[in-house]
C-alpha angles and dihedrals in degrees: 000000000000115000121210116242118238113264122267091238093055090049092051091048093051093047091049091048091052090053092049095049093045093053101273103272110061120105112188134190091234095066112081110237096187136044090254119099121220116291120267117233141192136178121264115244091216096091131035113237088232090063097048119112109241128186131191103236117129103184139034128212104190115192115203119204102199116207103035121289115229108236092200091058097046126015103008105040121179135177117329115268133195120232095194093050090040090235108158117239147080120331092217140038122262131241133200122250138205089274112074113243095015117109134183136193112284091248092063091071095135097050093044096076090049099054094115083075093048141070119194106204097210100180105058109140144177136159101245113102108130100070130041097207094052091048090048089053092048093052093049099042103023090228139091120254112255147094123040099301121099102203121212123243118248088248090058092045090053090047090049095047100042108018119203120329087229135030086228093068140049116251097234130037126178116201097197139041119324120249136172090242089067093046137102099255111188093354089081132236094294085078092049130108142254110226142197134177102192121057091196092064110023123214110340092217092065094070127075114255119250108278095030104105123193089252092053091046089051091052090052091051092051091048090050092052091049091052092048095048094048097043118115112246111249120245125235089264088063095058096129091052091046093054093047090048091051091052090049093051092047088052092052091050091049092047091055091050095047094047091054125101096254097064093034090059089066088074094054098099089173086080088073118083117262094242093060094046090051091051090055090054131206131351095309090050090049088053089056091048091051088049089057091050091049091051088054089051092054107264108151102203131021130181115201116192121216106187102120099158096185091077094071104357094250109050114214090331092094106180117149116341094356089089093063092080098027088117089071089063094045092050093049090050091048096050095048097043095046091050090047091053093049093043093052090046091052091051092045091244100113096089090048095047124067113205113205127189117193138161137181098265141318135263131252123245090241121088123230126232092276094049097259131101136261128217130293127185103165094079129007141138134261124174136226122188135174117346095124092283124148095250124202107177094250140015124199128019132239130197127269091286099035090246102115135034115249098179142001104017114203121203121207091254088051090053093048091047088055090054092048092047091050087061094046093252116150101248092189098058128104128239118202129231095196102308095337115106114227120188108237093231101017088256095308120169120215122239095260094195090071094061118080 
């Protein structure tokens, strides 16, 4: 039996009503923004649940290094090179770490003594090196752009599979600028994110607009409850309307929770002591501190962007002279991530929280004509820390110039499957875009060595 879709006019009215009752400015994942309902899913029969790798992590803080971090200058250092002489190699010296045989760049001196809590996956690879946006999409979805399917990001998949850890928080928060690569794709907007760009203010949509007083907001809430209590219950013939109405009501309930003082207090970093805030460092460090506070509040997945171009004029995209002050980026990353690890450990949250560091692609050992580096996708580093994994400092080996994989290659789907497995998500299951089955990780296999 084919059911008629609700009319466009009704959808527009309900979306507008949601915005009005919520104060007029709050866009929430729970309110469907398209005519598609959330995707159906079912387990894959390919792997018995008893044989699945399952970790014990409950949250993810994913740090995105926009531009393309050079593995040879950070987490997979090799022999020292010379940009002026065009001698291939690392831009910096290497230092030992707390894990014997594992070295890092000299500017990662705070992370180095914590490497027993960290695994640098040094052999991640894909075939997208010409275009940053396409590589960003590949790292977030594990798939190439193309066809008619808009694939969900791994943050949205985690949000879809596990929801928030508390009913007082959204499941997915992006601290950075919104982008379709971070979005829910065919899963629908319920698996989307709440975002902010300024840690000093928090999400603008969580504050009442000018002219909407607390008394006026309360009147609207009372009116909403009256409408809901007096509304006639829909019949079975009105199933599409009933589903849409349910999503609308869930969005209203979530908006009221998130605009309340309890969740809003998460963004008040001034509640933290000055010493801790100083140890985290500048704006990027404050983003990491906020991420820890949101984990405590019950947010399941956070992405924290670190692409603050003003530090070296180019961010992590170090062509030409951009490489000359790359060390400023590395030091800022080092300070914030090391403090985050120690902070989570002190609060007994490190085993529950998986820290992920990813980037579009890596950088070759050779220097370009301006002294910087180009793009490299055939071998580069991503990082996992905490999350209850069996860490080993590094996994996978590259050659003498970090250009080719020598052992243990890890595809992007493999890396994403490792993240899902750490959270206890079935990485073999299918999601469904309509009636089309879509493997949740494009058949990725987790790094089994990281699971006890």
